[in-house]
C-alpha positions, 0 to 999 in steps of 0.5 A: 385679870388681877384680883385686888384686896384693898384697905385703909386706916388700919392704924397699927391694928392687925386682924387675922381675917385680912389673910382669909379675905385676901387669900384669893387676891393677887395683890393687896393695896393699902390707902394709908395710915398703916400705923406700924412697920409690923403691920406693913411687914405682915401684909408684905409677907402675904402678897405683893403689897402696894401702899402709901403713907398716911397722916399718922404714919411715922418716918419709917413708913414714909421712907418705905412708901410714897405719899402717892402711887401712880401706876398701870396694871391690866392697862388701867391707870391707878392712883392711890393716895391717903388724903384725896377727897371725893368726886367734885370735892378733891383734896387740894394736894391732888388738884389740879393733877387729877383734872389734867391727867385723871386716872381710871381708878382713884383710891383714897382713905383718911375719912374712915367712910366707905364710898364707891363713886363714879366721877362722870366728869373725869370718867374715873372710878373712886374707891375709899375702902373705909377703915379696917382698923379698930381706932377712929370714929368709924362704926363699921370696919370694912375691906374691899375686893375687886378685879381689874380685867384690861381696864374693866372693874369687876366683882367689887365686894365690900367686906364688913368686919365685926368688932372683935375687941 
């Protein structure tokens, strides 16, 4: 079993509570719009870190992280991208690949809206962790924690961060 801390859209914002909420996680995954190399460095210092670049990320982050990450962990096919859309309305960049070779877990960010949906057509769980940073139109800052155990998703938690400007 592996415990995952998931977030997106930090937009160069660091919150010390990331460390607290991800302390028990085995890995941290970031679905893009990290915003700065300094924020990426801090995540990398915490735990094994998987990330994709987002539309606001500069060249330094685009060289460091891919646009799409597709990998297997705990016998589970995972795909992380920043702009991915939602079940029934996937982004052009992920179509038709998602229909030809659907993952078991599809993670995207970009919208700043927390959503956890199951795509019955593709038999795929979709998670958008919302936005963890301070910048954007979102009203709530959110993180997600969950576990993957041999292809099963367990113990999914949504963590809401109070505004601490």
